[in-house]
N, C-alpha and C positions, 0 to 999 in steps of 0.2 A: 651241769644241769641242761646245757644246750641239747645234748644228745637225748636227754629225758624228754624235753619239750618236743623235740622233733618226732620222737616215737608217739607221743600223745597226739600230735597234729596228724601224723600219718594214720593212726588208728581212727581219728575222727573223719578224715577224708575217705578212708575205706568204708566207714559206716555210711557216709553220705552217698557214696557211689552205689553201695548195696541197697540203700533205701530207695534210690531212684529206680532200681530194678524190681523191687518187691511190691506186690500189690495184688488185687483181684485180677488185674490184667498183667501177668508177669512179662518182663522184658529181659530177654537173654543178654548175656555179655556181648555176644556177637552183634545183636541188634543195637545195643547201646554204643559200641565202638563205631558201628556203621553210621549211626545217627550223629554222633559227635564229629566224625570225619566229614560227613556231608554238611553239617552245620558250620563247622569252622573252616574247612578247606574249600570245598566246592560251593558251599552256600546254595545247595540245590536239594530240596526235599521232595521225594516222590509221595504218592498218596499214603502208602503204609508208614513212611517216616513222618509224614505230617500228623498222622494219628498219634504216633509216639510223642511227637513234639507237643501236641495238645495235652496229653496225659502228664508229661513231665513238667511243662511250664505252668499249666493252669491248675493242676491238682497236686502233684507230689512235691515240686520244688518249694512252693509257698509254705507248706507245713513242715518240710525239712528245715528250711531257714528259721521258721518260727521255733521249732524244737531246739535248735542250736542256740538261738538267742535267749529263749526263755530259760532253758537249762543253765546256761552260763550266768544269766542275771540272778536267778534264785541262789545258785551256789555261791557266787561272789558276795551277794547281799548277806547271806547267812554267815559266811566267814567274817565279813566286816563287822557285823553286829556282835558276833561272838568275841572278836578281839576288842571291840570298843567297850562292851559290858563286862569283859573278863569272865564270861560265862559260856561254857561249851554247850549248854542246852537251849541257847537262844536261837530263834529262827527268824526269817524275814517278816513274819507276821507278828512279831513281839509288840509292835506299837499300834496294832489294830488295822493295818492296811488291808489285810485279807478279808477281815470281817466287814470293813467299810465298803470294799469293792463288791463283795457278795451282796450286801444290802442294796447298793446302787443298781447292780445288774438286775436283781429280783424286782426292784421298784419299776425299772424301765420295762421289763418283760410283762409285769402285771398290768401296767396302765397304758403303755404306748405300743408295744409289739413292733418295735423298730430296732433293727440290729445295730445301726449307727448310734442310736440313743442308748442302747444297752451298753455298748462299749464306753460311750462318753460318761454315762452315769456311774459305771463301774470305776473308771479312772478318777472321776471327780470325788466320789464319796470315799475312795481309798485315801486320797490326799486329805480330805476333811477329817477322817478318822485319826490320822496321825497328828493333824493340827490340834484336834481335841485333846489327844494324849499329851501333847506339849503344853497346852493351856493348863491342864491339870497339874503338870509338873511345875509350871511357873508359879502357881498358887502356894506351893510348899517348898520352893527351891532353897530357901534359907533355913529350913527346919530339919533337914536330914540329908543323907547322901543323895546327890543329884541323880546318879545312875539308877539307884534303887527306886527313887520316886518316879523316874522316867519309865521304868519297867512296870511299876504299879499303875501309872497313868495309861500305859498301853493295855494293860489287863482290863482296866475300867472301860477304856474306849472299845476294846474288842468285845467285851460283854454287852455293852450298850448297843452296839450295832448288830450283834448276834440276836439280841432281843427284838430289835426292829425288824431284822430279817424274819424271825419267827412270826411276827405280826403280819408281815406281807404275805408269807406262805399261808397263814391261816385264813386271810381274807381273799386270797387269789382264787380264781375260778378253778375248781378241782379237776375239771375235765379238759380244759384247754391251756390255761396259764401255768398251773402248778406243775404238771409234768415237764414243761419247758424250763421252769426255774430249777427243778431238781436235777434235770439233765445238765444244765449249765454249771451247777454247783459241783458236779462230778468231774468237770474238766474235759475238754475235747479240742483237738487241733483241726477238726474237719471243716470248720466254717471259715478258716483263714484264707484270704485272697492275696494275690501278689501285690496289688496296689496298697493294701494295708501294710504289708511287710516293708515295702519301699518307704512308706511314711515313717514307721516306727523304728526301723533298723538303725538310723543315725543316732537318735537320742539314746537308744539302748546300748549301742556300741560305745558311745561317748561316756555314758554312765559307768559301764564296766571298766573302761580305761581310766576314768577318774578314780574309782575305788582302788584299782591296781596301783595308780600313781601315788596315793596317800598311804600305801601299805607300810612304808618304812616308819611313818608316824604312828600307825596302829601298833607296831612293835613296841614303841616307847609307851603308848597308852596301856599296854598289857602289864607293865610294871605296877604303876599306880598313878593316879592323877597328880598327886603331889610331886612324885619323882619326875613325871613328864614336864611339869611346869618348871621345876628346877633346872631342867635341861634346855629350857628356852622354847618349848613347844606350846603353841597356842591351842590348848586342849579344847576350848570352847569352839574355836573355828573348825578344828578337825572333826569334832563330833557333829557340828552343824552340817558340814559337807557330807559326812557319811549318812546322816539321817535323811537329808534332802535327796541325795542321789540314790541311795538304796530304796527309799520310798517310791521315787519316781519310776525306776525300772521295775520294781515289784508291782506297782499299780498298773503299769503298761502291760506287764505279763499277764496279770489277772484279767484285765479288760480284753486281751486277745483270746485267751484260752480257758477262762474260768479258773476254778480252784484246783491247783495241782500242788499237793503237799509233799513234805518229807525231803525234797531235793535240797533246800537250804539248810537242813539239819544234818542229813547223813553224808552228803558229799564232802563238806569240810572235815568231818571226822575221818572219813576214808582217806582224804588227801593228806591229813597229818600223819597217818600211818606210813605213807609213801615218802613224804618230803620233810616232815617235822613241822614245828610251829612257827617258823620264820614266815611272816605274812608276805614278804616280798617274793618268796617262792611259792607260798601256799595259795595266794589269790589267783595267779595265772593257772596254777594246777587245778584249782577248783573250777575255773571257767571252762577249761578243756574237758575235765571229767564230767561236769554238770551237763555240758552240751552233748557229750557222747552218751551219757546215761539216759537223758530224756529222749534222744533220738532212737536208741535201742528199744526203750519202753514203748515209744510210739509205733514202732514196727510191730511189736507184739500186739498192741491194741488193734492194729489193722488186720493182722494175719491170724490171730489166735483162734477166732471163731468165724463163722459166716457173717456175723454182725460185728460192728466195731464196738469194742469195750471202752468205756470212758477212761481216759488216760489217768485221771486222778485216782481211780480205784486201783489201777495197776501200780502206780508209784507207792501207794500205801501198802499194798500186798507185798511188793518187793522190798520196800524201804524198811519195814518193821524188822524182818529177820536180818537184813544187812546191818541195821543199827545195833541189834542185839549182838551180832557177831563182832562188830567193830569194838563195842564196849568190852566184850570178853577177851578180845585178842591182844589189846595193848593198853597200858596205862597212859600212853600218849594221848588217847582220845579224851581223857579227863584233865589234861594239863592246861 
């Protein structure tokens, strides 16, 4: 498996290097190598290289890092939830985090028109949506299967916040606020800045590593909760860790880039075709594939037309046929 991981890492690094070169102002490989040599070895940038430095550091590098982190976070969260709920159709938004984040962002855009508050409200209401889903679960935890009730609680929470989002969109200024809300809901990496990435990269990386770290327990949970308990696994603790961590990194992802769907659903399925259902192998594979997938899609969103296409539209357009192909290609996708 080491050779397989090395190949995935090399593919990701190649995509990162190409992404630094691609854009409305193309940078040739010769210019890129000259820039890197001047930056690392001589530490002396002339005027032309200084312009390249500004393009790379201020514009392209932040969104590349964001695409890598967000793609990995969604893919690992989706795979973790699928293993925990023993359901291959579960996605990171199953507990309402995406609907809550969307409502929070729309609320901030409609009434405050401040980018920091938009991100803060998005993150906060994403967490609150999951808390509400868990609260609903606690009301009925002794009356039915806990996992089933948790999913139903997530559906209720997601529907509630989707309704609140519709109310905000209906009451928002149709000429100034509503277009901003709609554009945010379609997802974009164009507003991300380097200082934001520096702040969120540590919790996102830590969250991904924690989910990968509990992957062996997710394997045990995949049998059944009763069997897991008989093997000495604290199922409640593992589920709590997965829910908290996956919710946090998903909420951060939405607050950074808006609504980007399908990654947490299709990447785990595609990864299972490559490496099987062992979560200890699956989750690292999902992280690398998710990062690479979103980075490639972001390049298409920047380069496809003269204007930038919202990345959430492209992930849906690309994700739907991929998902159909994966489901048709192997029974492993439904195991």
